[in-house]
C-alpha positions in Angstrom: -2.6 50.7 -9.5 -3.3 49.5 -6.0 -4.2 52.2 -3.5 -4.0 50.2 -0.2 -0.2 50.1 0.0 0.1 53.7 -1.0 -2.2 54.8 1.8 -0.5 52.5 4.3 3.0 53.5 3.4 2.4 57.1 2.4 3.2 58.6 5.8 6.5 56.6 6.1 7.6 58.0 2.7 6.7 61.5 3.7 8.5 61.1 7.0 11.6 59.8 5.2 11.6 56.4 7.0 11.5 54.5 3.7 12.3 55.6 0.2 10.0 55.9 -2.8 11.8 52.9 -4.4 11.0 50.6 -1.5 7.4 51.7 -1.5 7.1 51.0 -5.3 8.6 47.5 -4.7 5.9 46.9 -2.0 3.2 48.2 -4.4 4.4 45.9 -7.1 4.5 42.9 -4.8 1.0 43.7 -3.5 -0.2 43.9 -7.1 1.3 40.5 -7.9 -0.4 38.9 -4.9 -3.7 40.6 -5.7 -3.4 39.4 -9.3 -2.7 35.8 -8.2 -5.7 35.8 -5.9 -7.9 37.3 -8.6 -7.5 34.0 -10.5 -9.6 32.3 -7.9 -12.2 35.1 -7.9 -12.5 35.1 -11.7 -12.8 31.3 -11.9 -15.0 30.8 -8.8 -18.0 29.6 -10.9 -15.9 27.0 -12.7 -14.4 25.8 -9.4 -17.8 25.4 -7.8 -19.1 23.6 -10.9 -16.1 21.2 -10.9 -16.7 20.5 -7.1 -20.3 19.7 -7.7 -19.5 17.4 -10.6 -16.9 15.7 -8.4 -19.4 15.1 -5.6 -22.0 13.7 -8.1 -19.5 11.3 -9.6 -18.3 10.2 -6.2 -21.9 9.5 -5.2 -22.6 7.7 -8.5 -19.5 5.5 -8.0 -20.6 4.7 -4.5 -24.1 3.6 -5.7 -22.6 1.5 -8.5 -20.3 -0.3 -5.9 -23.3 -0.8 -3.6 -25.4 -2.4 -6.4 -22.4 -4.5 -7.5 -22.0 -5.9 -4.0 -25.7 -6.5 -3.8 -25.7 -8.4 -7.1 -22.6 -10.4 -6.0 -24.4 -11.4 -2.8 -27.6 -12.3 -4.7 -25.7 -14.5 -7.2 -23.6 -16.1 -4.3 -26.8 -17.0 -2.5 -28.3 -18.4 -5.7 -25.1 -20.4 -6.4 -25.2 -21.7 -2.8 -28.9 -22.8 -3.2 -28.1 -24.3 -6.6 -25.1 -26.2 -5.2 -27.2 -27.5 -2.3 -29.9 -28.7 -4.7 -27.2 -30.3 -6.9 -25.6 -32.1 -3.9 -29.1 -33.3 -2.8 -29.8 -34.6 -6.3 -26.4 -36.4 -6.4 -27.0 -37.9 -2.9 -30.5 -39.1 -4.0 -29.1 -40.6 -7.2 -26.4 -42.3 -5.3 -28.9 -43.9 -2.9 -31.1 -45.0 -5.8 -28.3 -46.9 -7.6 -26.8 -48.5 -4.6 
């Protein structure tokens, strides 16, 4: 049983401002809220583990994307150099046979 609402509402019940039934409804509502919040407290280690896994995976994906972009740039530069050499060879061959 939850003591906080009993202590907070006890004087009102004794003074006759609220009935015992209303106080019990408040106690039950307070217990429901406390139980719902206890889910987070009971699973806090799992929540923090999942957050750290999420952060590591995000960083890993970012690094993979960075390396993929670097490889694409590297191959694009190589392809450009190879294309320039190929054009130069064709131009040379064309001048030799004309």
